[in-house]
C-alpha positions in Angstrom: 3.5 -6.5 -12.6 2.4 -6.2 -9.0 2.7 -8.9 -6.1 -0.2 -10.5 -5.3 -0.3 -13.9 -3.0 -2.2 -15.3 -0.2 0.3 -14.6 2.7 0.1 -11.3 4.7 3.0 -9.5 3.3 2.5 -10.8 -0.4 0.6 -8.1 -1.8 1.5 -4.6 -3.2 -0.7 -3.2 -0.9 0.4 -4.4 2.2 4.0 -4.1 1.3 3.2 -0.3 0.7 1.5 -0.1 4.0 4.6 -1.6 5.7 6.9 0.5 4.4 5.0 3.6 5.5 4.8 2.3 8.8 8.4 1.7 9.2 9.6 5.1 7.6 6.8 7.0 9.8 7.2 5.3 12.8 3.5 6.3 13.5 2.0 3.1 15.4 -1.1 4.5 15.0 -1.5 3.2 11.6 -1.5 -0.3 13.2 -4.5 0.7 15.2 -6.2 2.3 12.3 -6.0 -0.3 10.3 -7.1 -2.8 12.7 -10.2 -0.6 12.9 -13.3 -0.8 10.7 -16.1 -2.8 9.7 -14.0 -5.4 7.3 -17.7 -6.7 6.1 -17.8 -3.9 3.9 -14.3 -2.4 3.1 -12.5 -2.6 0.2 -10.2 -5.4 -0.6 -7.0 -2.8 0.0 -8.1 -2.1 3.3 -8.8 -5.6 4.5 -4.7 -6.2 3.3 -3.9 -3.8 5.6 -5.8 -5.3 8.2 -4.3 -8.5 7.8 -0.9 -6.8 7.7 -1.3 -5.2 11.3 -3.1 -8.7 12.3 0.3 -10.1 11.3 2.6 -7.6 12.7 0.3 -8.3 16.7 0.8 -12.1 16.0 4.6 -11.2 15.5 4.7 -9.3 18.2 3.5 -12.5 20.4 6.4 -14.5 19.4 4.6 -15.8 16.2 5.6 -14.4 12.9 4.2 -15.2 9.4 5.7 -18.6 8.0 6.4 -16.7 4.6 10.2 -15.4 4.2 10.5 -13.0 6.8 10.1 -9.1 5.5 13.2 -6.7 6.3 13.0 -5.5 9.7 9.5 -7.3 10.5 10.6 -9.2 14.0 12.8 -6.1 15.1 10.4 -3.5 14.4 7.7 -5.2 16.6 10.2 -5.8 19.2 10.6 -1.8 19.4 7.3 -1.1 19.4 6.6 -4.2 22.0 4.9 -1.8 24.5 2.4 -0.6 22.1 0.9 -4.1 21.6 -1.6 -4.0 24.3 -4.3 -6.3 24.7 -7.0 -4.4 23.3 -5.3 -4.0 20.0 -4.7 -8.0 20.4 -8.9 -8.3 20.5 -8.9 -5.7 17.4 -6.2 -8.1 15.0 -8.2 -11.1 16.4 -11.8 -9.4 15.5 -10.7 -7.9 12.1 -9.2 -11.8 10.9 -12.3 -13.4 12.2 -14.5 -11.1 10.1 -12.1 -11.0 6.6 -12.1 -14.8 6.8 -15.8 -15.2 6.9 -17.2 -12.3 5.7 -15.3 -9.8 3.4 -14.6 -8.4 -0.5 -10.9 -10.0 0.5 -12.3 -13.3 1.0 -14.4 -13.2 -2.5 -11.9 -12.2 -4.3 -9.9 -15.6 -3.6 -13.0 -17.7 -4.6 -12.6 -19.5 -7.9 -14.9 -19.6 -10.6 -17.1 -21.9 -9.1 -17.2 -19.4 -5.8 -15.2 -22.1 -4.0 -12.6 -20.0 -1.8 -9.2 -20.8 -2.5 -7.4 -23.9 0.2 -4.1 -21.2 -0.3 -5.7 -18.0 1.3 -7.7 -20.1 3.7 -4.5 -21.7 4.9 -3.0 -18.4 5.4 -5.7 -16.7 6.9 -6.1 -19.5 9.4 -2.4 -19.8 10.2 -2.5 -16.0 10.9 -5.8 -16.6 13.7 -4.1 -19.6 15.0 -1.3 -17.4 15.9 -3.3 -14.2 16.9 -5.2 -17.5 19.3 -1.4 -18.6 20.9 
C-alpha cells in the first residue's frame, strides 16, 4: 500500500522524488520540479512541485511541520547557495497555482466537491512558510 496524505512528503511520489534528489545530488531536479503550468499537469508532477517548494521553505529556515524526513535540513543547508531568489519565486508561484487550480487540488475534493481542510491547511502552511 502506498503512502498518501496531505503533507508535502507524505506521498510515494514525493518520497521517491526526494530520494532521487538526495541520491543524484542533481539540484536541477528542484528547479525542474518547480517549473511548469501546474493548472494542467498531472497529480504526480504537482506532488513533486510541492515537495520541491517545501525544500525551498526549509532552506529559508522553515522546515515542514510533519515528521522531518531524514537529511532534509542538512541537505538544504549543504545546498544553500543554490536556493536563489528566483527559485523562491518559482516555489511561491507553483504553490499558489496548485492551491487554487490544479488536478492535485481536485484530488482532495470530497464527494460534494469541497476541498478537504487537511490538504488546504497543509498547502496554506507551506505558502506561509514561503512568505516568511
